[in-house]
ROMIZA-888099 format. One record per residue (C-alpha): residue number from 1; x, y, z. Coordinates in pm, 1 decimal. Example, Ala and Ser with C-alpha at 12.3 -4.5 7.8 and 13.67 -1.06 7.14 Angstrom:
<pts>
+--------+----------+----------+----------+
: vexlum :        x :        y :        z :
+--------+----------+----------+----------+
:      1 :   1230.0 :   -450.0 :    780.0 :
:      2 :   1367.0 :   -106.0 :    714.0 :
+--------+----------+----------+----------+
</pts>
This chain:
<pts>
+--------+----------+----------+----------+
: vexlum :        x :        y :        z :
+--------+----------+----------+----------+
:      1 :  -1388.9 :  -1699.2 :   1449.8 :
:      2 :  -1159.5 :  -1422.7 :   1317.6 :
:      3 :   -964.4 :  -1263.6 :   1602.7 :
:      4 :   -876.2 :   -895.2 :   1627.1 :
:      5 :   -627.2 :   -759.2 :   1879.4 :
:      6 :   -717.5 :   -395.5 :   1944.6 :
:      7 :   -440.6 :   -181.1 :   2087.8 :
:      8 :   -589.9 :    136.4 :   2229.2 :
:      9 :   -359.3 :    439.0 :   2241.3 :
:     10 :   -378.6 :    732.7 :   2480.5 :
:     11 :   -591.9 :    989.3 :   2304.3 :
:     12 :   -939.8 :   1139.0 :   2344.3 :
:     13 :  -1048.1 :    934.4 :   2039.8 :
:     14 :  -1015.1 :    620.2 :   2253.5 :
:     15 :  -1388.1 :    647.8 :   2330.7 :
:     16 :  -1465.2 :    572.0 :   1963.7 :
:     17 :  -1311.7 :    226.9 :   2010.6 :
:     18 :  -1606.9 :    126.4 :   2226.7 :
:     19 :  -1831.8 :    167.2 :   1923.5 :
:     20 :  -1571.5 :     -7.0 :   1704.9 :
:     21 :  -1579.4 :   -312.0 :   1933.8 :
:     22 :  -1958.3 :   -320.2 :   1927.9 :
:     23 :  -1964.7 :   -307.9 :   1545.2 :
:     24 :  -1686.8 :   -564.6 :   1515.4 :
:     25 :  -1863.1 :   -815.8 :   1737.2 :
:     26 :  -2187.2 :   -764.1 :   1544.7 :
:     27 :  -1985.4 :   -849.4 :   1232.2 :
:     28 :  -1881.3 :  -1178.3 :   1389.8 :
:     29 :  -1526.7 :  -1076.6 :   1491.4 :
:     30 :  -1365.9 :  -1162.3 :   1823.0 :
:     31 :  -1192.7 :   -864.5 :   1988.0 :
:     32 :   -920.3 :   -876.5 :   2252.8 :
:     33 :   -806.1 :   -542.5 :   2398.0 :
:     34 :   -466.7 :   -409.2 :   2503.5 :
:     35 :   -465.4 :    -55.6 :   2649.8 :
:     36 :   -170.4 :    174.9 :   2688.8 :
:     37 :   -133.6 :    330.1 :   3033.7 :
:     38 :   -236.5 :    668.5 :   2889.3 :
:     39 :   -549.9 :    515.3 :   2732.3 :
:     40 :   -677.2 :    419.5 :   3079.4 :
:     41 :   -690.1 :    793.0 :   3161.5 :
:     42 :   -958.5 :    843.4 :   2894.1 :
:     43 :  -1167.7 :    524.0 :   2912.7 :
:     44 :  -1171.5 :    264.8 :   3191.3 :
:     45 :  -1056.5 :    -91.5 :   3120.5 :
:     46 :  -1390.0 :   -206.4 :   3262.6 :
:     47 :  -1576.1 :    -37.1 :   2975.5 :
:     48 :  -1368.0 :   -225.2 :   2719.3 :
:     49 :  -1397.5 :   -550.8 :   2911.5 :
:     50 :  -1776.6 :   -518.0 :   2919.4 :
:     51 :  -1804.4 :   -468.5 :   2543.4 :
:     52 :  -1534.8 :   -712.5 :   2432.2 :
:     53 :  -1645.7 :   -984.4 :   2672.7 :
:     54 :  -1292.3 :  -1063.4 :   2783.0 :
:     55 :  -1000.3 :   -948.1 :   2992.6 :
:     56 :   -832.2 :   -617.5 :   2906.5 :
:     57 :   -452.6 :   -619.9 :   2918.6 :
:     58 :   -261.7 :   -313.0 :   3038.1 :
:     59 :     54.5 :   -412.4 :   3226.3 :
:     60 :    377.1 :   -540.1 :   3070.9 :
:     61 :    502.4 :   -650.2 :   3412.5 :
:     62 :    193.5 :   -841.8 :   3524.1 :
:     63 :    316.4 :  -1144.7 :   3719.7 :
:     64 :     30.1 :  -1361.2 :   3598.0 :
:     65 :     25.7 :  -1262.3 :   3229.1 :
:     66 :    399.8 :  -1227.6 :   3170.5 :
:     67 :    473.6 :  -1557.2 :   3346.9 :
:     68 :    320.3 :  -1700.3 :   3027.5 :
:     69 :    519.3 :  -1460.3 :   2803.2 :
:     70 :    197.9 :  -1265.3 :   2760.2 :
:     71 :    314.9 :  -1007.6 :   2507.7 :
:     72 :    430.7 :  -1284.3 :   2271.5 :
:     73 :    110.9 :  -1480.0 :   2312.0 :
:     74 :   -109.0 :  -1177.1 :   2257.7 :
:     75 :     86.0 :  -1081.2 :   1945.7 :
:     76 :     48.2 :  -1424.4 :   1785.5 :
:     77 :   -307.2 :  -1524.4 :   1884.8 :
:     78 :   -470.8 :  -1271.1 :   1651.3 :
:     79 :   -548.4 :  -1261.2 :   1281.0 :
:     80 :   -504.7 :   -882.3 :   1268.5 :
:     81 :   -365.1 :   -619.0 :   1504.3 :
:     82 :   -548.3 :   -283.5 :   1505.1 :
:     83 :   -400.3 :     28.8 :   1667.1 :
:     84 :   -661.0 :    293.5 :   1743.8 :
:     85 :   -611.5 :    567.6 :   1823.5 :
:     86 :   -253.2 :    556.7 :   1695.1 :
:     87 :   -106.6 :    858.4 :   1869.0 :
:     88 :    205.9 :   1044.0 :   1754.4 :
:     89 :    400.0 :    894.3 :   2044.1 :
:     90 :    283.3 :    538.8 :   1972.7 :
:     91 :    363.8 :    568.2 :   1601.6 :
:     92 :    710.5 :    707.1 :   1678.5 :
:     93 :    781.6 :    406.2 :   1900.1 :
:     94 :    643.0 :    164.6 :   1638.6 :
:     95 :    861.7 :    317.8 :   1367.6 :
:     96 :   1174.8 :    291.2 :   1579.4 :
:     97 :   1119.4 :    -48.1 :   1737.0 :
:     98 :   1077.9 :     72.6 :   2092.7 :
:     99 :    912.1 :   -177.1 :   2328.3 :
:    100 :    876.9 :     -2.5 :   2663.1 :
:    101 :    515.4 :    -98.1 :   2737.2 :
:    102 :    281.4 :   -390.1 :   2680.1 :
:    103 :    130.8 :   -221.3 :   2372.6 :
:    104 :    465.7 :   -152.1 :   2204.7 :
:    105 :    610.3 :   -491.4 :   2302.9 :
:    106 :    312.2 :   -664.2 :   2141.4 :
:    107 :    357.5 :   -458.6 :   1823.6 :
:    108 :    728.5 :   -542.1 :   1803.2 :
:    109 :    664.9 :   -911.9 :   1865.9 :
:    110 :    377.3 :   -963.2 :   1623.0 :
:    111 :    408.8 :  -1149.2 :   1296.2 :
:    112 :     51.4 :  -1061.6 :   1193.1 :
:    113 :    -74.3 :   -779.2 :    969.7 :
:    114 :   -119.2 :   -442.3 :   1140.5 :
:    115 :   -370.3 :   -166.0 :   1072.3 :
:    116 :   -345.7 :    171.4 :   1248.4 :
:    117 :   -589.3 :    461.4 :   1274.5 :
:    118 :   -390.0 :    780.3 :   1355.0 :
:    119 :   -544.6 :   1050.8 :   1572.7 :
:    120 :   -382.0 :   1370.9 :   1697.3 :
:    121 :   -375.4 :   1749.1 :   1674.4 :
:    122 :   -340.4 :   1869.4 :   1312.2 :
:    123 :     -3.0 :   2033.0 :   1379.9 :
:    124 :    126.3 :   1711.4 :   1533.2 :
:    125 :      0.5 :   1515.1 :   1228.8 :
:    126 :    164.4 :   1753.2 :    979.1 :
:    127 :    494.2 :   1772.8 :   1169.6 :
:    128 :    784.0 :   1634.6 :    958.3 :
:    129 :    877.0 :   1385.2 :   1231.7 :
:    130 :    526.7 :   1234.5 :   1229.0 :
:    131 :    516.7 :   1218.1 :    851.9 :
:    132 :    858.3 :   1046.2 :    845.1 :
:    133 :    728.6 :    789.9 :   1093.8 :
:    134 :    411.6 :    725.9 :    896.7 :
:    135 :    609.7 :    681.1 :    574.5 :
:    136 :    842.5 :    435.6 :    749.6 :
:    137 :    551.3 :    235.6 :    892.0 :
:    138 :    387.1 :    216.8 :    550.2 :
:    139 :    714.3 :     92.1 :    403.2 :
:    140 :    716.5 :   -172.9 :    675.6 :
:    141 :    378.8 :   -295.1 :    547.5 :
:    142 :    152.6 :   -137.5 :    809.7 :
:    143 :   -181.9 :    -23.3 :    669.8 :
:    144 :   -326.6 :    314.3 :    760.9 :
:    145 :   -687.4 :    436.0 :    775.0 :
:    146 :   -743.5 :    809.0 :    819.2 :
:    147 :   -696.6 :   1050.2 :    972.9 :
:    148 :   -989.9 :   1266.3 :    866.2 :
:    149 :  -1029.1 :   1643.2 :    861.4 :
:    150 :  -1260.2 :   1815.9 :   1106.2 :
:    151 :  -1290.8 :   1986.5 :   1441.3 :
:    152 :  -1061.5 :   1875.8 :   1722.1 :
:    153 :  -1130.7 :   1823.2 :   2091.9 :
:    154 :   -937.2 :   2144.9 :   2160.6 :
:    155 :  -1137.1 :   2465.1 :   2132.1 :
:    156 :  -1108.7 :   2646.6 :   1799.5 :
:    157 :   -887.1 :   2374.8 :   1650.2 :
:    158 :   -967.6 :   2211.7 :   1317.3 :
:    159 :   -779.5 :   2029.7 :   1044.4 :
:    160 :   -653.8 :   1684.5 :    949.3 :
:    161 :   -605.7 :   1466.4 :   1253.3 :
:    162 :   -944.7 :   1322.9 :   1357.8 :
:    163 :   -946.1 :    946.1 :   1395.2 :
:    164 :  -1144.7 :    766.1 :   1126.9 :
:    165 :  -1496.5 :    677.5 :   1231.0 :
:    166 :  -1567.9 :    322.5 :   1360.8 :
:    167 :  -1749.9 :    226.9 :   1038.2 :
:    168 :  -1445.9 :    333.7 :    832.0 :
:    169 :  -1207.7 :    140.7 :   1054.7 :
:    170 :  -1427.5 :   -168.5 :   1035.6 :
:    171 :  -1428.7 :   -144.1 :    653.9 :
:    172 :  -1047.6 :   -117.3 :    658.6 :
:    173 :  -1032.3 :   -423.4 :    889.1 :
:    174 :  -1238.9 :   -621.3 :    637.2 :
:    175 :  -1013.7 :   -509.8 :    350.3 :
:    176 :   -700.0 :   -604.0 :    541.6 :
:    177 :   -841.8 :   -941.9 :    636.2 :
:    178 :   -945.2 :  -1002.7 :    275.5 :
:    179 :   -589.7 :   -929.8 :    159.2 :
:    180 :   -451.9 :  -1171.9 :    417.5 :
:    181 :   -703.9 :  -1434.9 :    313.0 :
:    182 :   -568.7 :  -1409.1 :    -41.4 :
:    183 :   -248.8 :  -1571.8 :     80.2 :
:    184 :   -409.3 :  -1914.9 :     51.3 :
:    185 :   -481.6 :  -1843.5 :   -313.6 :
:    186 :   -149.1 :  -1675.9 :   -392.2 :
:    187 :     66.8 :  -1935.1 :   -219.3 :
:    188 :    279.5 :  -2083.6 :   -500.0 :
:    189 :    168.1 :  -1817.9 :   -748.7 :
:    190 :    453.0 :  -1664.2 :   -949.3 :
:    191 :    397.0 :  -1292.9 :   -995.1 :
:    192 :    586.2 :  -1036.1 :  -1199.7 :
:    193 :    545.3 :   -666.5 :  -1115.9 :
:    194 :    691.2 :   -366.9 :  -1301.6 :
:    195 :    732.7 :    -36.9 :  -1121.3 :
:    196 :    867.4 :    316.2 :  -1148.7 :
:    197 :    960.9 :    523.3 :  -1453.9 :
:    198 :   1211.4 :    447.7 :  -1727.4 :
:    199 :   1494.9 :    681.9 :  -1821.9 :
:    200 :   1561.2 :    712.2 :  -2193.6 :
:    201 :   1907.5 :    869.1 :  -2251.7 :
:    202 :   1953.0 :   1166.4 :  -2480.3 :
:    203 :   2325.7 :   1187.6 :  -2412.0 :
:    204 :   2549.0 :   1074.4 :  -2120.8 :
:    205 :   2394.9 :   1348.3 :  -1898.3 :
:    206 :   2032.6 :   1399.0 :  -2001.0 :
:    207 :   1736.7 :   1167.6 :  -2038.8 :
:    208 :   1361.2 :   1159.7 :  -2105.2 :
:    209 :   1153.6 :   1047.2 :  -1806.8 :
:    210 :    828.7 :   1100.4 :  -1618.4 :
:    211 :    722.8 :   1180.8 :  -1262.0 :
:    212 :    647.5 :    826.8 :  -1144.7 :
:    213 :    784.4 :    753.9 :   -796.4 :
:    214 :    730.3 :    378.7 :   -807.2 :
:    215 :    537.3 :    387.8 :   -477.8 :
:    216 :    230.6 :    208.8 :   -615.3 :
:    217 :    421.1 :    -63.5 :   -798.7 :
:    218 :    651.8 :   -129.8 :   -503.8 :
:    219 :    351.6 :   -146.3 :   -267.8 :
:    220 :    186.1 :   -404.3 :   -497.1 :
:    221 :    499.6 :   -618.2 :   -498.6 :
:    222 :    522.7 :   -601.5 :   -117.5 :
:    223 :    152.8 :   -684.7 :    -71.5 :
:    224 :    175.9 :   -978.2 :   -312.5 :
:    225 :    477.6 :  -1118.0 :   -126.4 :
:    226 :    294.4 :  -1077.5 :    204.6 :
:    227 :      2.7 :  -1271.6 :     50.8 :
:    228 :    227.3 :  -1568.5 :    -25.5 :
:    229 :    319.3 :  -1507.0 :   -390.8 :
:    230 :    666.9 :  -1566.7 :   -534.2 :
:    231 :    732.2 :  -1212.4 :   -657.6 :
:    232 :    983.5 :  -1061.7 :   -896.5 :
:    233 :    985.0 :   -682.5 :   -920.8 :
:    234 :   1137.3 :   -516.9 :  -1226.3 :
:    235 :   1196.0 :   -156.0 :  -1127.4 :
:    236 :   1299.5 :    152.0 :  -1313.2 :
:    237 :   1506.6 :    417.6 :  -1134.1 :
:    238 :   1340.0 :    504.6 :   -798.7 :
:    239 :   1453.3 :    627.8 :   -459.3 :
:    240 :   1261.9 :    355.7 :   -272.5 :
:    241 :   1414.5 :     60.2 :    -87.1 :
:    242 :   1358.3 :   -284.0 :   -237.1 :
:    243 :   1046.7 :   -442.1 :    -84.4 :
:    244 :   1115.5 :   -720.7 :    167.7 :
:    245 :   1065.6 :  -1074.6 :     47.0 :
:    246 :   1079.4 :   -974.3 :   -320.2 :
:    247 :   1345.8 :  -1038.8 :   -587.3 :
:    248 :   1413.3 :   -698.0 :   -739.3 :
:    249 :   1573.9 :   -637.6 :  -1078.2 :
:    250 :   1689.7 :   -282.4 :  -1145.3 :
:    251 :   1675.9 :   -140.8 :  -1498.1 :
:    252 :   1699.0 :    201.0 :  -1661.8 :
:    253 :   1530.3 :    194.4 :  -2002.1 :
:    254 :   1211.7 :     52.1 :  -2152.3 :
:    255 :   1411.7 :   -192.3 :  -2364.2 :
:    256 :   1600.4 :   -316.2 :  -2054.7 :
:    257 :   1268.3 :   -353.4 :  -1872.4 :
:    258 :   1118.0 :   -559.3 :  -2154.0 :
:    259 :   1424.7 :   -783.2 :  -2166.4 :
:    260 :   1412.2 :   -838.2 :  -1788.3 :
:    261 :   1041.5 :   -918.5 :  -1805.7 :
:    262 :   1074.3 :  -1167.1 :  -2090.6 :
:    263 :   1372.0 :  -1335.5 :  -1922.5 :
:    264 :   1156.2 :  -1411.8 :  -1617.6 :
:    265 :    865.3 :  -1575.5 :  -1801.9 :
:    266 :    667.9 :  -1789.2 :  -1748.0 :
:    267 :    471.4 :  -1644.6 :  -1454.6 :
:    268 :    111.6 :  -1680.7 :  -1341.8 :
:    269 :     33.2 :  -1311.0 :  -1296.8 :
:    270 :    187.6 :   -996.5 :  -1442.2 :
:    271 :    107.3 :   -651.3 :  -1300.4 :
:    272 :    245.4 :   -375.8 :  -1521.8 :
:    273 :    243.5 :    -74.0 :  -1288.0 :
:    274 :    554.8 :     91.3 :  -1436.1 :
:    275 :    513.1 :    423.2 :  -1616.9 :
:    276 :    718.9 :    318.8 :  -1921.4 :
:    277 :    827.2 :    602.6 :  -2149.3 :
:    278 :    633.2 :    580.2 :  -2478.0 :
:    279 :    923.1 :    718.8 :  -2680.4 :
:    280 :   1303.0 :    737.2 :  -2670.0 :
:    281 :   1555.8 :    939.6 :  -2868.4 :
:    282 :   1628.0 :    774.2 :  -3201.5 :
:    283 :   2001.0 :    814.2 :  -3140.2 :
:    284 :   2184.7 :    861.6 :  -2812.2 :
:    285 :   2463.2 :   1118.5 :  -2823.2 :
:    286 :   2802.4 :    982.1 :  -2725.4 :
:    287 :   2896.0 :   1321.2 :  -2577.2 :
:    288 :   2698.2 :   1585.6 :  -2394.6 :
:    289 :   2507.1 :   1809.7 :  -2634.4 :
:    290 :   2646.5 :   2161.8 :  -2608.2 :
:    291 :   2516.2 :   2505.8 :  -2691.6 :
:    292 :   2744.3 :   2663.6 :  -2953.7 :
:    293 :   2625.3 :   3022.8 :  -2909.2 :
:    294 :   2438.1 :   3028.6 :  -3237.5 :
:    295 :   2094.4 :   2987.8 :  -3081.6 :
:    296 :   2032.5 :   2677.8 :  -3292.3 :
:    297 :   1816.3 :   2414.1 :  -3123.7 :
:    298 :   1918.4 :   2050.3 :  -3172.4 :
:    299 :   1658.6 :   1837.9 :  -3343.6 :
:    300 :   1560.3 :   1551.8 :  -3115.8 :
:    301 :   1410.9 :   1271.6 :  -3321.6 :
:    302 :   1203.7 :   1017.4 :  -3125.2 :
:    303 :   1116.2 :    656.2 :  -3187.7 :
:    304 :    855.0 :    441.8 :  -3017.1 :
:    305 :    952.3 :    216.9 :  -2729.6 :
:    306 :    837.2 :   -145.4 :  -2705.7 :
:    307 :    498.5 :   -196.2 :  -2543.1 :
:    308 :    559.0 :   -426.8 :  -2243.4 :
:    309 :    192.7 :   -463.4 :  -2144.5 :
:    310 :     88.6 :   -555.6 :  -2498.1 :
:    311 :    381.9 :   -792.5 :  -2538.8 :
:    312 :    277.5 :   -985.6 :  -2227.5 :
:    313 :    -96.3 :   -976.1 :  -2308.7 :
:    314 :    -48.3 :  -1104.2 :  -2660.9 :
:    315 :    241.9 :  -1343.2 :  -2602.0 :
:    316 :    183.2 :  -1653.4 :  -2816.3 :
:    317 :    337.2 :  -1914.4 :  -2586.1 :
:    318 :    409.0 :  -1763.8 :  -2240.3 :
:    319 :    112.5 :  -1535.9 :  -2170.0 :
:    320 :     46.2 :  -1513.9 :  -1793.0 :
:    321 :   -287.2 :  -1644.3 :  -1670.9 :
:    322 :   -375.1 :  -1289.9 :  -1557.5 :
:    323 :   -230.5 :   -967.6 :  -1698.8 :
:    324 :   -303.3 :   -638.5 :  -1517.4 :
:    325 :   -214.4 :   -302.7 :  -1670.0 :
:    326 :   -224.9 :     51.9 :  -1540.5 :
:    327 :   -364.4 :    356.9 :  -1718.1 :
:    328 :   -233.0 :    688.2 :  -1582.8 :
:    329 :   -456.2 :    953.6 :  -1741.7 :
:    330 :   -514.8 :   1325.9 :  -1706.5 :
:    331 :   -864.5 :   1334.5 :  -1864.9 :
:    332 :  -1157.2 :   1102.0 :  -1947.3 :
:    333 :   -988.9 :    840.4 :  -1732.7 :
:    334 :  -1237.8 :    553.9 :  -1767.2 :
:    335 :  -1292.1 :    603.7 :  -2143.1 :
:    336 :   -918.6 :    592.6 :  -2211.1 :
:    337 :   -881.7 :    289.1 :  -1984.1 :
:    338 :  -1151.9 :     98.5 :  -2171.6 :
:    339 :   -981.0 :    175.1 :  -2501.9 :
:    340 :   -647.1 :     61.2 :  -2360.0 :
:    341 :   -798.7 :   -263.4 :  -2229.0 :
:    342 :   -929.1 :   -349.0 :  -2577.2 :
:    343 :   -611.9 :   -238.0 :  -2757.1 :
:    344 :   -363.6 :   -419.7 :  -2534.7 :
:    345 :   -561.9 :   -738.4 :  -2476.5 :
:    346 :   -499.3 :   -754.1 :  -2099.5 :
:    347 :   -748.9 :   -881.7 :  -1843.8 :
:    348 :   -775.0 :   -579.4 :  -1615.1 :
:    349 :   -677.4 :   -210.2 :  -1623.8 :
:    350 :   -623.0 :    -13.2 :  -1304.0 :
:    351 :   -695.3 :    343.5 :  -1410.8 :
:    352 :   -621.5 :    663.6 :  -1218.5 :
:    353 :   -609.1 :   1039.2 :  -1260.8 :
:    354 :   -252.1 :   1165.2 :  -1253.8 :
:    355 :   -320.5 :   1527.6 :  -1340.2 :
:    356 :   -126.1 :   1780.8 :  -1132.5 :
:    357 :   -430.7 :   1857.6 :   -917.8 :
:    358 :   -469.9 :   1493.7 :   -812.0 :
:    359 :   -132.3 :   1474.4 :   -634.2 :
:    360 :   -103.9 :   1105.1 :   -728.0 :
:    361 :    236.1 :   1125.9 :   -900.1 :
:    362 :    488.0 :   1106.2 :   -618.2 :
:    363 :    214.9 :   1114.5 :   -348.1 :
:    364 :    111.9 :    849.6 :    -96.6 :
:    365 :   -256.7 :    824.4 :   -187.9 :
:    366 :   -444.6 :    706.2 :   -494.1 :
:    367 :   -797.6 :    673.2 :   -627.0 :
:    368 :   -839.6 :    402.7 :   -886.0 :
:    369 :  -1097.7 :    245.2 :  -1114.2 :
:    370 :  -1077.8 :   -124.7 :  -1199.2 :
:    371 :  -1178.8 :   -159.3 :  -1564.5 :
:    372 :  -1243.5 :   -508.6 :  -1702.4 :
:    373 :  -1464.0 :   -659.3 :  -1972.3 :
:    374 :  -1724.0 :   -712.3 :  -1698.3 :
:    375 :  -1747.2 :   -341.5 :  -1611.4 :
:    376 :  -1597.1 :    -70.6 :  -1388.9 :
:    377 :  -1537.5 :    -85.5 :  -1014.9 :
:    378 :  -1443.6 :    247.9 :   -852.2 :
:    379 :  -1259.6 :    259.0 :   -520.0 :
:    380 :  -1255.7 :    550.4 :   -279.6 :
:    381 :   -931.9 :    741.8 :   -232.0 :
:    382 :   -695.9 :    560.8 :      1.4 :
:    383 :   -327.1 :    511.2 :     73.2 :
:    384 :   -132.2 :    344.4 :   -204.9 :
:    385 :    -48.3 :     62.7 :     35.5 :
:    386 :   -420.6 :     -1.5 :     81.2 :
:    387 :   -477.6 :     10.2 :   -295.5 :
:    388 :   -203.2 :   -253.9 :   -323.5 :
:    389 :   -361.0 :   -477.4 :    -57.3 :
:    390 :   -705.1 :   -453.4 :   -213.8 :
:    391 :   -568.0 :   -518.0 :   -562.3 :
:    392 :   -379.0 :   -826.2 :   -443.8 :
:    393 :   -699.5 :   -953.4 :   -278.3 :
:    394 :   -887.7 :   -887.5 :   -603.3 :
:    395 :   -625.0 :  -1079.7 :   -800.9 :
:    396 :   -661.8 :  -1368.9 :   -559.6 :
:    397 :  -1037.1 :  -1368.4 :   -608.0 :
:    398 :  -1004.8 :  -1367.7 :   -987.7 :
:    399 :   -759.2 :  -1659.0 :   -981.7 :
:    400 :   -985.4 :  -1854.0 :   -746.5 :
:    401 :  -1288.9 :  -1790.6 :   -969.3 :
:    402 :  -1094.6 :  -1896.8 :  -1280.3 :
:    403 :   -991.2 :  -2221.9 :  -1111.6 :
:    404 :  -1347.2 :  -2328.4 :  -1036.6 :
+--------+----------+----------+----------+
</pts>
């Protein structure tokens, strides 16, 4: 039976975890509960024990539990750790490695995937400190579900900060478990991921580029490594740290990216998430272009860059078993993605809307459509880390189906 360790934080939303346990057990999941001291002020341990069917753990200094190194045992005897509600205080301690309670010691000791469901006052959620902590936790590979917008427990308070509903959390649990299950399929799989923009120099100072942050591509590389794949990431210029467990190759231009990609063939899977510049200046100036006071505008002649996705998809001898492309569009997203799928010859296109109103470029969330010859699968908006986990699980399923 799949085992969930539920860590209940000290917030009013703790009562929702009773319904979450009920739904999880109906879905065939085993649930063990750890409560923070503050959580016991909102819901009694007896309530959780009654629904989970087992002992509820609350005390780091329990003579009986800690004689067996209880926080280590609890952290390792689960398939997934779920933190709900994840309060601002609990997330701050998670982000900074503080282990001053049973809940935080378990989180620091675990080697299992972690999913958290934040819940707090909207001003606490939007505070820069909280947002820094959430960003750090996502970089560390922790998945996030919610929070949602709505009315708060406090009178006349509303905004983003409500904990996700039990059904949403259960769906996120299933997605996270599916991604983890992909590790058996991706073990030994060689994967190549491209990420970020490319910079095409005009002169020693200026360049042509785009607004890609690399967050989605880097998240895919991290999720694939976590799922057991042997991952090489070829990244354009980004301000992100290299993902853990991934070989990262840094490049600047589209031609450098293509050379780095071809040098690392053969691979089993290629995911081309980089926003490669379509064009580059025909000639790079050896000196900075200067205004001469005449008002004359220099003529910038462009030439087409190599198409990395098409090169991989149509490679005569070293084509990967599965080639995944991305289509960043500002209009008629699915139609353009279908045309790109046919034109490039890849197996799957992950299409998304990157218009200014979407907030995808540089943001932490994404809403994608998986376009393949079999049809279109549309996913709800979610964090880019969750898109990455689900995509890696999908890749694992496709490889498994192809091997039958």
